[in-house]
C-alpha positions as CSV (number, residue, x, y, z in Angstrom):
1,M,-5.3,-64.4,-11.6
2,A,-4.5,-61.1,-13.4
3,P,-1.0,-59.8,-13.2
4,H,-2.0,-56.7,-11.2
5,E,-3.9,-58.9,-8.8
6,R,-0.8,-61.0,-8.2
7,V,1.2,-57.9,-7.5
8,R,-1.5,-56.7,-5.1
9,S,-1.4,-60.0,-3.2
10,V,2.4,-59.7,-2.9
11,L,2.1,-56.1,-1.6
12,E,-0.6,-57.1,0.9
13,N,1.5,-60.0,2.2
14,R,2.6,-59.6,5.8
15,L,6.2,-60.5,4.9
16,T,6.3,-57.8,2.3
17,Q,4.9,-55.2,4.7
18,R,7.4,-56.2,7.4
19,A,10.3,-56.0,4.9
20,I,9.2,-52.5,4.0
21,I,9.1,-51.5,7.6
22,A,12.6,-52.9,8.1
23,V,13.9,-50.9,5.1
24,I,12.3,-47.7,6.5
25,V,13.9,-48.3,9.9
26,V,17.3,-49.1,8.5
27,N,17.2,-46.1,6.2
28,A,16.2,-43.8,9.1
29,V,19.2,-45.2,11.1
30,T,21.7,-44.7,8.3
31,I,20.5,-41.1,7.7
32,G,21.0,-40.4,11.4
33,C,24.5,-42.0,11.2
34,E,25.4,-39.5,8.4
35,T,25.2,-36.7,11.0
36,S,28.3,-38.2,12.6
37,S,31.6,-37.1,11.0
38,A,33.5,-40.0,12.6
39,L,31.1,-42.5,11.0
40,M,31.2,-40.7,7.7
41,D,35.0,-41.0,7.6
42,R,34.8,-44.7,8.4
43,A,31.8,-45.9,6.4
44,G,30.5,-42.9,4.5
45,G,30.4,-44.8,1.2
46,F,28.5,-47.7,2.7
47,L,25.9,-45.4,4.2
48,H,25.4,-43.7,0.9
49,V,24.9,-47.1,-0.8
50,V,22.4,-48.2,1.8
51,D,20.5,-44.9,1.3
52,R,20.4,-45.3,-2.5
53,V,19.2,-48.9,-2.2
54,A,16.5,-48.0,0.2
55,L,15.3,-45.2,-2.0
56,G,15.2,-47.6,-5.0
57,I,13.1,-50.0,-2.9
58,F,10.7,-47.2,-2.0
59,A,10.4,-46.1,-5.6
60,L,9.8,-49.7,-6.8
61,E,7.3,-50.4,-4.1
62,L,5.4,-47.2,-5.0
63,A,5.4,-48.1,-8.7
64,A,4.1,-51.6,-7.8
65,R,1.3,-50.1,-5.8
66,L,0.4,-47.8,-8.6
67,Y,0.3,-50.7,-11.0
68,A,-1.6,-53.0,-8.6
69,Y,-4.3,-50.6,-7.4
70,R,-4.5,-48.4,-10.6
71,G,-7.2,-45.8,-10.2
72,A,-7.9,-46.8,-6.5
73,F,-4.3,-45.7,-5.7
74,F,-5.3,-42.1,-5.9
75,K,-8.3,-42.5,-3.6
76,D,-6.3,-43.3,-0.6
77,P,-4.7,-40.3,1.2
78,W,-1.9,-42.4,2.5
79,N,-0.8,-43.2,-1.0
80,W,-0.6,-39.5,-1.7
81,F,1.5,-39.1,1.5
82,D,3.9,-41.8,0.4
83,A,4.1,-40.5,-3.1
84,V,5.1,-37.0,-1.9
85,I,7.7,-38.4,0.5
86,V,9.3,-40.6,-2.2
87,T,9.1,-37.8,-4.8
88,L,10.9,-35.4,-2.6
89,A,13.7,-38.0,-2.0
90,L,14.1,-38.4,-5.8
91,I,14.7,-34.7,-6.5
92,P,18.5,-34.1,-6.8
93,A,19.7,-32.5,-3.6
94,S,22.2,-30.0,-5.0
95,G,22.3,-26.2,-5.6
96,P,19.0,-24.5,-4.7
97,T,17.5,-27.9,-3.6
98,S,20.3,-28.8,-1.2
99,I,17.9,-28.3,1.7
100,L,16.2,-31.5,0.5
101,R,19.2,-33.5,1.9
102,A,18.0,-32.6,5.4
103,L,14.5,-33.6,4.4
104,R,15.5,-37.1,3.6
105,I,14.7,-38.1,7.2
106,L,11.1,-37.5,6.3
107,R,11.2,-41.0,4.8
108,A,10.9,-42.3,8.4
109,L,7.4,-40.9,8.4
110,R,6.4,-43.6,6.0
111,L,6.1,-45.8,9.1
112,L,2.8,-43.9,9.7
113,S,1.3,-45.3,6.5
114,V,2.8,-48.8,6.8
115,V,2.1,-49.6,10.5
116,P,-1.7,-49.9,11.0
117,S,-1.6,-48.8,14.7
118,M,0.3,-45.6,13.8
119,R,-2.2,-45.0,11.0
120,R,-5.0,-45.2,13.5
121,V,-3.3,-42.7,15.9
122,V,-2.8,-40.2,13.1
123,S,-6.4,-40.6,11.9
124,A,-7.6,-40.1,15.5
125,L,-5.6,-36.9,15.8
126,L,-7.0,-35.6,12.6
127,A,-10.5,-36.5,13.7
128,A,-9.9,-34.5,16.9
129,V,-8.9,-31.3,15.1
130,P,-12.5,-29.9,14.9
131,G,-12.9,-30.5,18.6
132,M,-9.6,-28.8,19.4
133,A,-10.4,-25.7,17.4
134,S,-12.7,-24.2,20.1
135,I,-10.1,-25.2,22.8
136,I,-7.4,-23.4,20.9
137,G,-9.6,-20.4,20.6
138,L,-10.2,-20.4,24.3
139,L,-6.5,-20.8,25.1
140,V,-5.5,-18.0,22.7
141,L,-8.2,-15.7,24.3
142,L,-6.9,-16.6,27.8
143,I,-3.3,-15.8,26.9
144,Y,-4.2,-12.6,25.2
145,I,-6.2,-11.3,28.1
146,A,-3.5,-12.3,30.6
147,A,-0.8,-10.7,28.4
148,V,-2.6,-7.4,28.3
149,I,-3.1,-7.4,32.1
150,A,0.5,-8.4,32.7
151,T,1.8,-5.6,30.4
152,K,-0.3,-3.0,32.3
153,L,0.7,-4.3,35.8
154,F,4.2,-5.6,35.4
155,G,5.6,-3.7,32.4
156,G,7.5,-1.2,34.6
157,I,8.7,-3.8,37.1
158,A,10.1,-6.4,34.7
159,P,10.5,-4.7,31.3
160,E,12.7,-7.5,30.0
161,R,9.6,-9.7,30.3
162,F,6.5,-7.6,30.2
163,D,7.4,-4.2,28.6
164,E,5.3,-4.7,25.5
165,L,2.4,-7.0,24.4
166,P,4.5,-9.3,22.1
167,R,7.1,-9.8,24.8
168,S,4.3,-10.5,27.4
169,L,2.7,-13.0,25.1
170,F,6.0,-14.9,24.7
171,T,6.6,-14.8,28.5
172,L,3.2,-16.1,29.3
173,F,3.5,-18.9,26.7
174,Q,6.8,-19.8,28.3
175,I,5.1,-19.8,31.7
176,M,2.4,-22.0,30.3
177,T,5.0,-24.7,29.4
178,G,6.4,-24.5,32.9
179,D,9.7,-23.1,31.8
180,D,11.4,-20.9,34.4
181,W,8.1,-19.5,35.7
182,G,9.3,-19.4,39.3
183,S,12.1,-16.9,38.6
184,T,9.7,-14.7,36.6
185,A,7.2,-14.7,39.4
186,Q,9.9,-13.9,42.0
187,A,11.2,-11.0,40.0
188,V,7.7,-9.4,39.9
189,M,6.9,-10.3,43.5
190,E,9.9,-8.3,44.8
191,Q,7.9,-5.2,43.9
192,K,4.3,-6.5,44.1
193,P,4.0,-9.3,46.6
194,W,0.4,-10.0,45.6
195,A,1.5,-10.9,42.0
196,W,1.5,-14.6,43.0
197,I,-2.3,-14.5,42.6
198,F,-2.0,-13.6,39.0
199,F,0.6,-16.3,38.2
200,I,-1.2,-19.1,40.0
201,V,-4.6,-18.3,38.5
202,Y,-3.0,-18.0,35.0
203,I,-1.2,-21.4,35.4
204,L,-4.3,-23.1,36.7
205,M,-6.4,-21.8,33.8
206,S,-3.9,-22.3,31.0
207,T,-2.0,-25.5,32.0
208,F,-4.3,-27.5,34.2
209,V,-7.6,-26.7,32.4
210,A,-7.0,-25.8,28.7
211,L,-4.2,-28.3,28.1
212,N,-6.1,-31.1,29.9
213,L,-9.0,-30.4,27.6
214,F,-6.7,-31.0,24.7
215,I,-5.7,-34.3,26.1
216,A,-9.3,-35.3,26.8
217,V,-10.4,-34.5,23.2
218,V,-7.4,-36.5,21.7
219,V,-8.0,-39.5,24.0
220,N,-11.7,-39.5,23.2
221,A,-10.9,-39.5,19.4
222,M,-8.4,-42.3,19.8
223,N,-10.9,-44.4,21.7
224,D,-13.4,-43.9,18.9
225,A,-10.8,-44.9,16.3
226,E,-9.7,-48.0,18.2
227,P,-11.3,-51.1,16.6
228,S,-13.3,-53.3,18.8
229,P,-12.5,-57.0,19.2
230,S,-15.4,-58.0,16.9
231,E,-14.0,-55.6,14.2
232,N,-10.6,-57.2,14.6
233,R,-12.1,-60.7,14.1
234,A,-14.1,-59.5,11.1
235,E,-10.9,-58.0,9.6
236,A,-9.0,-61.3,10.2
237,E,-11.8,-63.3,8.6
238,L,-11.9,-61.0,5.6
239,R,-8.2,-61.4,5.1
240,E,-8.4,-65.2,5.3
241,L,-11.3,-65.0,2.8
242,K,-9.3,-63.0,0.4
243,Q,-6.4,-65.5,0.6
244,D,-8.8,-68.4,-0.1
245,M,-10.3,-66.5,-3.0
246,A,-6.8,-65.9,-4.4
247,V,-6.0,-69.6,-4.2
248,L,-9.3,-70.6,-5.8
249,N,-8.7,-68.1,-8.6
250,A,-5.2,-69.5,-9.2
251,K,-6.6,-73.0,-9.5
252,L,-9.3,-71.9,-11.8
253,D,-6.8,-70.2,-14.1
254,R,-4.7,-73.4,-14.3
255,L,-7.8,-75.4,-15.2
256,L,-8.9,-73.0,-17.9
257,A,-5.4,-73.0,-19.3
258,R,-5.6,-76.8,-20.1
259,P,-6.3,-77.7,-23.8
260,N,-10.1,-77.5,-24.6
261,G,-10.7,-76.6,-21.0
262,H,-11.1,-80.3,-20.1
263,Q,-10.3,-81.5,-16.6
264,P,-8.4,-84.6,-16.0
265,R,-10.5,-87.6,-15.2
266,S,-10.1,-89.0,-11.7
267,R,-9.4,-92.7,-11.5
268,T,-11.8,-94.8,-9.5
269,P,-10.7,-98.1,-8.0
270,A,-12.0,-101.1,-9.7
């Protein structure tokens, strides 16, 4: 077996993948602990050492993948994702780049590329983006129309919320999220009791229709991305076949390495 194939088999081993996941989780926890001044006073040096060791492991693993997969490394978008995350972590975080210290927590996002189930979720979300574009357009149009109406009707009653179009857009976005919409409606209804019709229709259209359409598109994309049981079995059989081929290649390499390529004769009982 060629050296890069041995490295590839090690990288694809489940124990190696679980070890990388453990390092990512530990590193994310240590970066979070660095936000505590009390913990930094007690174990700041240890946390920095753990952070440096984790970064070294990430860089070594990325270099090993580049060596093992060679040209195929750049064909996988997840490899690009990991490369960007690790490269940002390797840039010295001092002076103009001091903001990169806060971005170190982005290393936790490597779980998306390491854990297959998370990878499927992200892929499903990306696949749902084209379907969500029309829903986003519908929602933006709905909020814009409602903001213009609210500015015309309620601008003089509640100027702190509806005096101008940008403020109305922000207020209606806040109402769409369900944040303090009751007090906003009550403030307007003191002058115009019929205003409840506007708020109820707007909430029904924006929250219960448009946002549920978002959820439906995402769930449908995730169902399409979820592998069927037959695909899971085929994937397991393919993995076992690769392992068997690796064992056979190793045995073949040992046989070819013998002098003159001769195999030892088996003794037969007399």
